[in-house]
Backbone as ProteinMPNN parsed JSONL, in Angstrom:
{"seq_chain_A": "MELFVKNMVCDRCLMAVKNEFNKLGLTVLSMELGKISIQEEDISSVKEDLAQNLESLGFELMVDKKTQTVERIKNLIVEMIHQNNENLRTNLSQYLAEKLDKDYNSLSSLFREVEDSTIEKFYISQRIERVKELISYDELNLNEIALQLHYSSVAHLSSQFKKTTGFSPSAFKKQTATSRVPLDKL", "coords_chain_A": {"N_chain_A": [[16.994, 16.258, 3.248], [15.785, 13.029, 4.221], [12.681, 11.516, 5.014], [10.737, 8.796, 6.556], [7.33, 7.583, 6.522], [4.909, 5.696, 7.849], [1.859, 3.984, 6.47], [1.169, 5.605, 4.64], [-0.661, 5.6, 2.194], [-2.33, 6.466, -0.218], [-3.575, 9.356, -2.434], [-4.406, 11.357, -0.819], [-3.594, 10.755, 1.617], [-1.014, 12.018, 1.016], [-1.332, 14.318, 0.556], [-2.47, 15.069, 3.199], [-0.162, 14.217, 4.902], [1.6, 16.166, 3.848], [0.654, 18.389, 4.281], [0.646, 18.633, 7.588], [3.753, 18.614, 7.504], [3.988, 21.282, 6.361], [2.452, 22.881, 8.406], [4.499, 23.127, 10.523], [6.368, 24.307, 9.451], [7.996, 22.988, 7.527], [9.944, 22.508, 4.913], [8.954, 20.86, 1.993], [10.378, 19.144, -0.516], [9.797, 16.956, -2.065], [7.602, 14.09, -2.649], [6.658, 11.025, -1.858], [4.527, 8.048, -1.867], [5.12, 6.944, 1.763], [7.47, 8.077, 1.662], [9.356, 10.986, 2.383], [11.334, 13.743, 0.816], [12.83, 16.52, 2.559], [13.836, 20.162, 2.713], [15.414, 20.872, 5.176], [17.983, 20.207, 7.144], [18.34, 19.544, 9.78], [15.76, 18.526, 12.06], [15.408, 18.417, 14.927], [14.179, 19.976, 16.78], [11.536, 20.373, 16.069], [10.573, 17.287, 15.54], [9.187, 15.951, 18.01], [6.987, 17.041, 17.983], [6.505, 16.819, 15.552], [5.805, 13.992, 14.851], [4.084, 13.681, 16.722], [1.915, 14.632, 15.807], [1.217, 13.682, 13.069], [0.917, 10.933, 14.047], [-1.583, 11.399, 15.522], [-3.246, 11.486, 12.986], [-3.132, 8.995, 12.436], [-0.493, 8.022, 11.437], [2.723, 7.22, 10.789], [5.91, 8.457, 11.977], [8.61, 6.911, 11.204], [11.625, 5.015, 12.155], [13.543, 2.953, 12.026], [15.434, 1.074, 10.121], [14.726, -1.415, 9.061], [11.545, -1.678, 8.961], [11.213, 0.715, 7.703], [12.537, -0.153, 5.217], [10.107, -2.584, 4.772], [7.747, -0.661, 4.92], [8.161, 0.426, 2.417], [8.009, -1.434, 0.58], [5.244, -2.179, 0.936], [3.733, -0.059, 0.187], [5.009, 0.113, -2.205], [3.645, -1.905, -3.649], [0.882, -1.333, -3.171], [0.696, 1.066, -4.592], [1.158, -0.213, -7.206], [-1.068, -1.827, -7.47], [-3.3, -0.374, -6.975], [-2.977, 2.002, -8.36], [-1.443, 2.068, -10.802], [-2.079, -0.497, -13.033], [-0.775, -1.359, -14.977], [1.548, -2.094, -14.291], [1.126, -4.78, -13.014], [1.395, -6.586, -15.083], [4.383, -7.257, -14.746], [6.612, -9.517, -13.038], [6.234, -9.994, -9.71], [8.234, -10.318, -7.818], [10.384, -9.837, -8.961], [9.652, -6.811, -10.027], [10.078, -5.888, -7.375], [12.218, -6.164, -6.505], [14.05, -4.814, -8.173], [12.635, -2.404, -7.853], [13.804, -1.671, -5.771], [16.271, -2.558, -5.342], [17.415, -4.798, -4.406], [17.911, -7.951, -3.104], [15.112, -10.148, -4.174], [14.874, -12.392, -2.33], [16.171, -11.837, 0.466], [14.392, -9.346, 0.987], [11.817, -10.868, 1.154], [12.285, -12.402, 3.514], [12.955, -10.186, 5.135], [10.72, -8.952, 5.57], [8.739, -10.855, 6.192], [9.859, -11.083, 8.764], [9.313, -8.68, 9.955], [6.747, -8.409, 9.756], [5.415, -10.936, 10.168], [4.007, -12.141, 8.349], [4.114, -13.165, 4.881], [4.929, -11.352, 1.993], [3.719, -12.255, -0.541], [1.103, -12.686, 0.628], [0.347, -10.457, 1.479], [0.411, -9.008, -0.758], [-1.767, -10.37, -2.096], [-4.026, -9.809, -1.004], [-4.29, -7.202, -1.284], [-5.166, -7.077, -3.559], [-7.355, -8.394, -3.537], [-8.865, -6.465, -2.447], [-8.894, -4.534, -4.26], [-10.211, -5.745, -6.123], [-12.753, -5.758, -4.722], [-13.316, -3.584, -4.293], [-13.977, -2.494, -7.141], [-15.882, -4.338, -7.824], [-17.865, -3.277, -5.948], [-17.922, -0.354, -7.264], [-19.454, -1.5, -9.303], [-19.327, -0.862, -12.061], [-17.748, -2.605, -13.679], [-17.899, -5.954, -15.268], [-17.121, -8.963, -13.893], [-15.611, -10.305, -15.584], [-14.125, -8.46, -16.968], [-13.077, -7.148, -14.834], [-11.56, -9.169, -14.136], [-9.464, -8.888, -16.198], [-8.664, -6.283, -16.33], [-7.029, -6.728, -13.628], [-5.0, -8.329, -14.118], [-5.436, -11.096, -13.952], [-5.518, -14.697, -14.362], [-7.529, -15.725, -15.233], [-11.326, -15.474, -14.893], [-12.248, -17.67, -13.223], [-9.737, -18.011, -11.802], [-9.462, -15.747, -10.265], [-11.977, -15.856, -9.193], [-11.913, -17.916, -7.245], [-9.636, -17.178, -5.68], [-10.182, -15.122, -4.684], [-12.792, -15.825, -2.994], [-11.656, -18.011, -1.295], [-9.894, -15.939, 0.244], [-11.984, -14.207, 1.336], [-14.263, -15.734, 1.805], [-16.39, -15.48, 0.867], [-18.27, -15.877, -2.514], [-17.367, -13.804, -5.329], [-20.019, -13.093, -6.672], [-21.86, -13.21, -4.213], [-20.414, -11.621, -2.563], [-20.958, -9.272, -3.726], [-23.974, -9.151, -3.822], [-23.932, -8.684, -1.031], [-25.547, -6.167, 1.742], [-24.225, -4.557, 3.005], [-20.849, -3.743, 2.325], [-18.105, -5.266, 3.016], [-15.318, -3.857, 2.882], [-12.115, -3.128, 3.485], [-10.191, -0.279, 4.771], [-6.903, 0.514, 2.914], [-4.562, 0.462, 4.966], [-5.152, -0.849, 6.61], [-4.308, -3.522, 5.8]], "CA_chain_A": [[16.841, 15.144, 4.408], [14.666, 11.994, 3.817], [11.906, 11.029, 6.518], [9.571, 7.935, 6.234], [5.927, 7.94, 7.291], [4.139, 4.384, 7.953], [0.863, 3.999, 6.569], [0.775, 6.648, 3.441], [-1.276, 4.504, 1.379], [-3.148, 7.226, -1.41], [-2.846, 10.418, -2.496], [-5.304, 12.061, 0.01], [-2.416, 10.576, 2.598], [0.39, 12.724, 0.516], [-1.746, 15.575, 1.064], [-2.572, 15.191, 4.48], [1.104, 14.382, 5.649], [2.488, 17.337, 3.642], [-0.105, 20.03, 5.494], [1.583, 18.82, 9.022], [5.137, 19.157, 7.284], [3.891, 22.613, 6.289], [2.34, 23.682, 9.656], [5.552, 22.99, 11.147], [7.71, 25.053, 8.29], [9.368, 22.266, 6.876], [9.829, 22.369, 3.154], [8.705, 19.507, 1.268], [10.803, 19.082, -1.857], [9.466, 15.878, -2.756], [7.009, 13.389, -1.922], [5.858, 9.749, -2.815], [4.156, 7.307, -0.536], [5.768, 6.383, 2.402], [8.81, 9.003, 2.031], [9.574, 12.55, 2.052], [12.61, 15.058, 1.195], [12.623, 17.964, 2.86], [14.78, 21.101, 2.606], [15.965, 20.957, 6.34], [18.484, 18.717, 7.246], [17.966, 19.028, 11.23], [14.36, 18.976, 12.585], [15.271, 18.18, 16.179], [13.237, 20.993, 17.247], [10.14, 19.987, 15.849], [10.331, 16.127, 15.603], [8.391, 15.376, 18.761], [5.324, 17.842, 17.321], [5.76, 16.176, 13.835], [5.725, 12.367, 15.288], [2.633, 13.329, 17.659], [0.796, 15.258, 14.878], [1.24, 12.448, 12.318], [0.07, 9.951, 14.95], [-3.005, 11.712, 15.491], [-3.862, 11.466, 11.841], [-2.879, 7.585, 11.745], [0.683, 7.984, 10.251], [3.864, 6.935, 12.161], [6.996, 8.446, 11.585], [9.7, 5.853, 11.04], [13.495, 5.672, 12.267], [14.043, 1.862, 11.787], [15.355, 0.862, 8.463], [13.596, -2.624, 8.596], [10.063, -1.017, 9.204], [10.936, 1.669, 6.728], [11.979, -1.059, 3.848], [8.856, -3.037, 5.068], [6.641, 0.094, 4.252], [8.476, 0.682, 1.083], [7.488, -2.584, 0.051], [3.9, -2.387, 1.109], [3.583, 1.054, -0.633], [5.3, -0.545, -4.4], [2.474, -2.969, -3.817], [-0.263, -0.641, -3.271], [0.93, 1.847, -5.862], [0.888, -1.172, -8.132], [-2.338, -2.342, -7.708], [-4.568, 0.674, -7.176], [-2.881, 3.142, -9.41], [-0.649, 1.565, -12.367], [-2.571, -1.737, -13.135], [0.4, -2.005, -16.109], [2.755, -3.135, -13.254], [0.634, -6.152, -12.346], [1.993, -7.779, -16.213], [5.509, -7.593, -14.061], [6.664, -10.584, -11.87], [6.007, -9.2, -8.609], [9.56, -10.542, -7.265], [11.204, -8.752, -10.085], [9.169, -5.555, -9.777], [10.242, -4.975, -6.053], [13.752, -6.295, -6.165], [14.516, -3.628, -8.854], [12.567, -1.081, -7.201], [14.473, -1.277, -4.163], [17.703, -2.543, -5.668], [18.144, -5.616, -3.201], [17.665, -9.526, -3.522], [13.99, -10.244, -3.455], [14.953, -13.47, -1.259], [16.241, -10.435, 1.368], [13.204, -8.119, 0.966], [10.758, -11.509, 1.959], [12.88, -12.508, 4.38], [12.97, -8.947, 6.246], [9.043, -8.924, 5.26], [8.282, -11.974, 7.453], [10.582, -11.159, 10.176], [8.539, -7.702, 10.394], [5.199, -8.26, 9.49], [4.789, -12.009, 10.709], [3.287, -12.734, 7.222], [4.535, -12.932, 3.679], [4.755, -10.697, 0.718], [2.534, -12.899, -1.092], [-0.344, -12.712, 1.214], [0.03, -8.883, 1.481], [-0.074, -8.728, -2.497], [-3.187, -10.974, -2.752], [-5.142, -9.118, 0.107], [-4.257, -5.82, -1.682], [-5.509, -7.408, -5.0], [-8.515, -8.874, -3.243], [-9.487, -5.422, -1.573], [-9.005, -3.989, -5.446], [-11.441, -6.572, -6.649], [-13.88, -5.63, -3.97], [-13.528, -1.903, -4.849], [-14.38, -2.576, -8.673], [-17.085, -4.707, -7.815], [-18.744, -2.192, -5.495], [-18.433, 0.408, -8.236], [-20.629, -1.942, -10.277], [-19.171, -0.549, -13.143], [-17.146, -3.885, -14.589], [-18.137, -7.238, -14.846], [-16.046, -10.245, -13.437], [-14.691, -10.554, -16.622], [-13.59, -7.343, -17.231], [-12.083, -6.818, -13.5], [-9.881, -10.24, -14.191], [-8.496, -8.857, -16.936], [-7.913, -5.394, -15.825], [-6.467, -6.549, -12.646], [-4.457, -9.595, -14.983], [-5.645, -12.632, -13.363], [-4.876, -15.577, -15.709], [-8.772, -16.14, -15.789], [-12.183, -15.327, -13.832], [-11.928, -18.931, -12.365], [-8.642, -17.58, -10.809], [-9.802, -14.41, -9.739], [-13.086, -15.751, -8.069], [-11.09, -18.736, -6.58], [-8.628, -16.471, -4.791], [-11.632, -14.189, -3.907], [-13.382, -17.04, -2.121], [-10.445, -18.232, -0.445], [-9.697, -14.859, 0.682], [-13.178, -13.532, 1.773], [-15.167, -16.81, 2.345], [-17.546, -14.97, -0.432], [-17.537, -15.8, -3.926], [-17.826, -12.583, -5.773], [-21.174, -12.526, -7.031], [-22.457, -13.357, -3.066], [-20.321, -10.299, -2.188], [-21.465, -7.889, -4.541], [-24.778, -9.029, -3.086], [-24.209, -8.026, 0.41], [-25.771, -5.188, 1.376], [-22.901, -3.927, 3.803], [-19.886, -4.456, 2.02], [-16.963, -5.885, 3.853], [-13.978, -3.411, 2.642], [-10.849, -2.76, 4.801], [-9.243, 0.493, 4.556], [-6.008, 0.037, 2.519], [-3.807, 1.076, 5.833], [-5.513, -1.715, 7.564], [-4.179, -4.215, 5.54]], "C_chain_A": [[15.856, 14.19, 4.019], [14.082, 11.74, 5.01], [11.282, 9.993, 5.362], [8.674, 7.982, 7.082], [5.357, 6.405, 6.755], [2.728, 4.801, 7.517], [0.218, 5.161, 5.3], [0.47, 5.725, 2.307], [-2.104, 5.261, -0.047], [-2.688, 8.544, -1.804], [-3.253, 11.433, -1.219], [-4.164, 11.982, 1.583], [-1.256, 11.728, 2.454], [-0.209, 13.918, 1.236], [-1.88, 16.231, 2.674], [-1.035, 15.506, 5.264], [1.856, 15.412, 5.064], [2.054, 18.542, 4.564], [0.794, 19.426, 6.924], [3.028, 19.098, 8.807], [5.058, 20.973, 7.141], [3.675, 23.412, 7.394], [3.57, 23.948, 10.517], [7.098, 23.665, 10.504], [8.489, 24.569, 8.225], [8.777, 22.201, 5.581], [10.478, 21.34, 2.518], [9.483, 19.541, -0.211], [10.187, 18.022, -2.606], [8.831, 14.659, -2.014], [6.416, 11.835, -2.557], [5.492, 8.986, -1.344], [5.187, 6.803, 0.054], [7.138, 7.324, 2.74], [8.778, 10.258, 1.404], [10.674, 13.09, 1.901], [12.089, 16.091, 1.663], [13.838, 18.428, 2.745], [15.666, 21.08, 3.808], [16.728, 19.887, 6.615], [18.542, 18.539, 9.121], [16.603, 19.596, 11.673], [14.207, 18.421, 13.879], [14.124, 18.934, 16.924], [11.805, 20.814, 17.05], [9.715, 18.417, 15.58], [9.407, 15.381, 16.04], [7.333, 15.803, 18.128], [4.929, 17.026, 16.156], [5.182, 14.779, 14.11], [4.19, 12.484, 15.545], [1.463, 13.864, 16.341], [0.437, 14.512, 13.856], [0.591, 11.099, 12.98], [-1.378, 10.38, 14.926], [-3.652, 11.359, 14.127], [-3.603, 9.786, 11.325], [-1.707, 7.197, 10.984], [1.606, 7.507, 11.595], [5.253, 7.474, 11.292], [8.267, 7.611, 12.19], [11.241, 6.17, 11.159], [14.23, 4.299, 11.951], [14.177, 1.366, 10.591], [14.734, -0.108, 7.965], [12.584, -2.141, 8.557], [10.165, -0.402, 7.884], [10.903, 1.003, 5.036], [10.885, -1.735, 3.606], [7.882, -2.156, 4.376], [6.904, 0.257, 2.841], [7.468, -0.598, 0.338], [5.909, -2.621, -0.351], [3.106, -0.934, -0.092], [4.171, 0.637, -2.19], [3.934, -1.258, -4.267], [1.212, -2.343, -3.87], [-0.161, 0.056, -4.302], [0.522, 0.679, -7.148], [-0.108, -1.781, -8.499], [-3.543, -1.671, -7.919], [-4.209, 1.541, -7.579], [-2.284, 2.615, -10.442], [-0.874, 0.063, -12.151], [-1.261, -2.344, -13.957], [1.519, -2.91, -15.367], [2.464, -4.371, -12.941], [1.219, -7.016, -13.576], [3.334, -8.211, -15.549], [5.379, -8.496, -12.87], [6.876, -9.735, -10.606], [7.674, -9.065, -7.475], [10.319, -9.565, -8.105], [10.793, -7.243, -10.0], [9.719, -5.06, -8.474], [11.954, -4.943, -6.138], [14.322, -5.238, -7.077], [13.879, -2.229, -8.64], [13.241, -0.58, -6.312], [15.931, -1.679, -4.215], [18.125, -3.294, -4.582], [17.474, -6.975, -3.995], [16.303, -9.499, -3.016], [14.028, -11.511, -2.19], [15.292, -12.361, 0.101], [15.258, -10.111, 2.012], [12.309, -9.591, 1.357], [11.253, -12.072, 2.96], [12.774, -11.28, 5.744], [11.101, -8.74, 6.547], [8.294, -9.8, 6.503], [8.752, -11.873, 8.653], [9.693, -9.787, 10.903], [7.236, -7.684, 10.486], [4.491, -9.605, 10.206], [3.877, -12.559, 9.504], [4.249, -12.543, 5.77], [4.369, -11.939, 2.779], [3.72, -11.22, -0.046], [1.251, -12.691, -1.122], [-0.489, -11.12, 1.057], [-0.481, -8.806, -0.31], [-1.47, -9.398, -2.384], [-4.227, -10.335, -2.101], [-5.323, -7.767, -0.637], [-4.94, -5.975, -3.377], [-7.412, -7.864, -4.503], [-9.438, -7.346, -2.884], [-9.465, -4.427, -3.256], [-10.402, -4.66, -6.204], [-12.928, -6.186, -6.104], [-14.317, -4.083, -4.16], [-14.045, -1.82, -6.14], [-15.884, -3.042, -8.359], [-18.059, -3.897, -6.969], [-19.133, -0.876, -6.42], [-19.392, -0.135, -9.145], [-20.548, -1.492, -11.479], [-18.459, -1.471, -14.474], [-17.637, -4.819, -14.325], [-17.189, -7.953, -14.407], [-14.92, -10.368, -14.387], [-13.654, -9.752, -16.913], [-12.855, -6.734, -16.028], [-10.91, -7.884, -13.743], [-8.887, -9.776, -14.963], [-7.88, -7.25, -16.721], [-6.817, -5.422, -14.525], [-5.148, -7.957, -13.346], [-4.323, -10.493, -14.355], [-5.725, -13.53, -14.875], [-6.388, -16.011, -16.247], [-9.82, -15.412, -14.558], [-12.063, -16.264, -13.256], [-10.929, -18.732, -11.14], [-8.958, -16.651, -9.609], [-11.1, -15.057, -8.325], [-12.667, -17.123, -7.045], [-10.304, -18.11, -5.249], [-9.457, -15.664, -3.841], [-12.128, -14.96, -2.47], [-12.382, -17.262, -0.994], [-9.893, -17.328, 0.771], [-10.569, -14.189, 1.829], [-13.786, -14.521, 2.361], [-16.335, -16.342, 1.572], [-17.073, -15.472, -1.84], [-17.993, -14.268, -4.206], [-18.844, -12.251, -5.722], [-21.892, -12.691, -5.207], [-21.31, -11.927, -2.167], [-20.772, -9.28, -2.7], [-23.344, -7.936, -4.065], [-25.452, -8.52, -1.73], [-24.595, -6.805, 0.342], [-25.059, -3.965, 1.983], [-21.578, -4.567, 3.237], [-18.691, -4.223, 2.953], [-15.31, -5.272, 3.495], [-13.048, -2.952, 3.79], [-9.957, -1.521, 4.278], [-7.53, -0.227, 4.4], [-4.685, 0.013, 3.99], [-3.731, 0.076, 6.937], [-5.167, -3.492, 7.148], [-2.823, -5.024, 6.072]], "O_chain_A": [[14.937, 14.685, 3.366], [14.761, 11.709, 6.037], [11.231, 10.057, 4.134], [8.878, 8.319, 8.248], [5.361, 6.027, 5.583], [2.27, 5.826, 8.02], [-0.971, 5.439, 5.149], [1.33, 5.188, 1.609], [-2.467, 4.473, -0.92], [-1.531, 8.89, -1.566], [-2.421, 12.2, -0.734], [-4.005, 12.898, 2.39], [-0.687, 12.257, 3.408], [0.253, 14.426, 2.258], [-1.565, 17.32, 3.154], [-0.725, 16.494, 5.93], [2.875, 15.7, 5.691], [2.701, 19.32, 5.265], [1.794, 20.109, 7.149], [3.64, 19.716, 9.678], [5.846, 21.759, 7.666], [4.34, 24.428, 7.596], [3.616, 24.977, 11.192], [8.279, 23.593, 10.844], [9.615, 24.944, 8.553], [7.629, 21.955, 5.212], [11.643, 20.96, 2.399], [8.849, 20.158, -1.067], [10.048, 18.187, -3.818], [9.327, 14.216, -0.978], [5.824, 11.713, -3.63], [5.923, 9.185, -0.208], [6.111, 6.279, -0.568], [7.73, 7.309, 3.819], [8.348, 10.575, 0.295], [11.333, 13.041, 2.939], [11.024, 16.579, 1.284], [14.836, 17.711, 2.67], [16.844, 21.289, 3.516], [16.335, 18.738, 6.412], [18.777, 17.445, 9.634], [16.317, 20.793, 11.68], [13.114, 17.938, 14.177], [13.269, 18.357, 17.595], [10.985, 21.131, 17.912], [8.512, 18.231, 15.396], [8.794, 14.518, 15.413], [6.618, 14.931, 17.635], [3.825, 16.639, 15.77], [4.111, 14.463, 13.591], [3.29, 11.843, 15.002], [0.348, 13.381, 16.147], [-0.761, 14.581, 13.582], [-0.171, 10.358, 12.358], [-2.245, 9.728, 14.344], [-4.773, 10.866, 14.247], [-3.803, 9.38, 10.18], [-1.71, 6.331, 10.109], [1.369, 7.444, 12.802], [5.589, 7.018, 10.2], [8.746, 7.669, 13.323], [11.914, 7.053, 10.627], [15.418, 4.361, 11.633], [13.172, 1.17, 9.908], [14.216, -0.094, 6.848], [12.521, -2.023, 7.333], [9.432, -0.777, 6.968], [10.126, 1.208, 4.103], [10.446, -1.716, 2.456], [7.221, -2.582, 3.428], [5.959, 0.238, 2.053], [6.415, -0.481, -0.29], [5.407, -2.931, -1.431], [2.182, -1.027, -0.899], [3.57, 0.979, -3.208], [3.114, -0.903, -5.114], [0.393, -2.824, -4.653], [-0.976, -0.241, -5.175], [-0.421, 0.885, -7.911], [-0.231, -2.276, -9.619], [-4.501, -1.991, -8.623], [-5.008, 2.452, -7.361], [-3.029, 2.873, -11.386], [-0.19, -0.61, -11.38], [-0.774, -3.454, -13.74], [2.106, -3.946, -15.682], [3.363, -5.137, -12.592], [1.566, -8.157, -13.271], [3.607, -9.406, -15.657], [4.524, -8.448, -11.987], [7.706, -8.826, -10.594], [8.061, -8.166, -6.728], [10.789, -8.519, -7.657], [11.722, -6.442, -9.898], [9.86, -3.842, -8.372], [12.714, -4.002, -5.908], [15.294, -4.694, -6.555], [14.346, -1.171, -9.06], [13.356, 0.608, -6.012], [16.742, -1.29, -3.374], [18.975, -2.856, -3.805], [16.813, -7.045, -5.031], [16.024, -9.066, -1.898], [13.242, -11.48, -1.243], [14.274, -12.161, 0.763], [15.031, -10.35, 3.198], [11.888, -9.254, 2.464], [10.288, -12.421, 3.639], [12.576, -11.492, 6.941], [10.514, -8.443, 7.588], [7.545, -9.441, 7.412], [8.226, -12.454, 9.602], [9.421, -9.772, 12.103], [6.632, -6.961, 11.277], [3.367, -9.558, 10.707], [3.035, -13.417, 9.766], [5.109, -11.662, 5.777], [3.199, -11.563, 2.866], [2.737, -10.493, -0.19], [0.452, -12.552, -2.048], [-1.478, -10.649, 0.495], [-1.589, -8.574, -0.793], [-2.383, -8.633, -2.693], [-5.336, -10.306, -2.634], [-6.43, -7.23, -0.619], [-5.114, -5.041, -4.16], [-8.417, -7.595, -5.161], [-10.645, -7.293, -3.116], [-10.243, -3.474, -3.213], [-11.356, -4.062, -6.701], [-13.975, -6.25, -6.749], [-15.45, -3.602, -4.155], [-14.733, -0.807, -6.264], [-16.878, -2.345, -8.566], [-19.208, -3.889, -7.411], [-20.26, -0.38, -6.427], [-20.138, 0.625, -9.763], [-21.559, -1.6, -12.174], [-18.521, -1.257, -15.685], [-17.996, -4.928, -13.153], [-16.103, -7.405, -14.593], [-13.717, -10.49, -14.155], [-12.497, -10.129, -17.095], [-12.044, -5.833, -16.239], [-9.705, -7.661, -13.623], [-7.697, -10.006, -14.744], [-6.688, -7.045, -16.946], [-5.98, -4.542, -14.323], [-4.408, -8.35, -12.445], [-3.197, -10.892, -14.059], [-5.915, -13.149, -16.03], [-6.562, -16.512, -17.358], [-9.363, -14.906, -13.533], [-11.546, -15.902, -12.199], [-11.09, -19.075, -9.969], [-8.76, -16.794, -8.403], [-11.128, -14.836, -7.115], [-13.299, -17.189, -5.991], [-10.393, -18.514, -4.09], [-9.413, -15.583, -2.614], [-11.879, -14.702, -1.292], [-12.413, -16.67, 0.085], [-9.552, -17.724, 1.886], [-10.145, -13.751, 2.898], [-13.959, -14.353, 3.569], [-17.36, -17.001, 1.744], [-15.914, -15.502, -2.255], [-18.782, -13.641, -3.501], [-19.142, -11.299, -5.002], [-22.765, -11.824, -5.166], [-21.728, -11.432, -1.12], [-20.993, -8.297, -1.993], [-23.958, -6.872, -3.984], [-26.579, -8.172, -1.378], [-24.317, -6.119, -0.642], [-25.185, -2.783, 1.661], [-21.22, -5.696, 3.572], [-18.41, -3.164, 3.515], [-14.296, -5.931, 3.724], [-13.412, -2.468, 4.862], [-9.079, -1.726, 3.439], [-6.984, -1.026, 5.161], [-3.751, -0.727, 3.681], [-2.883, -0.038, 7.822], [-5.544, -4.459, 7.809], [-2.582, -6.16, 5.665]]}, "name": "protein", "num_of_chains": 1, "seq": "MELFVKNMVCDRCLMAVKNEFNKLGLTVLSMELGKISIQEEDISSVKEDLAQNLESLGFELMVDKKTQTVERIKNLIVEMIHQNNENLRTNLSQYLAEKLDKDYNSLSSLFREVEDSTIEKFYISQRIERVKELISYDELNLNEIALQLHYSSVAHLSSQFKKTTGFSPSAFKKQTATSRVPLDKL"}
């Protein structure tokens, strides 16, 4: 049986969710961001407990197909930006359409309907969060960050950063308390 969980955005999320499944005696066969395959075909006896346990950790067991698809889109974007930079070379619409085996226009419409925002805005917000993360590590200069995240130029990165955050990258770096947002809050 496949189950879908909202707000799974990192490897620690996978571990936390798997732990909750194991606590309830469910056998996890495979996991990826937002999706879990379990051996059991009927979980009605533990479904309410599972939903409550996940909710207490900031996750949500999803049953609505539209919400599942939107969460899958978000997870693919998070994975693309935060875990596999090479996919950033790929056209976003093509990447999502191929991964989800659906027309991008229908994915875009569905995303807008459920989230009241666009896929592109979500994608940009994720990229900017990644830029903030890399700036705060202070290991790469802005040119290296632009290259790593496949921006066309440092000027493009800086412009998008300022438009999104209200700060230039250098002003952000000088801030004592960085204003990073957890990925599941974007």
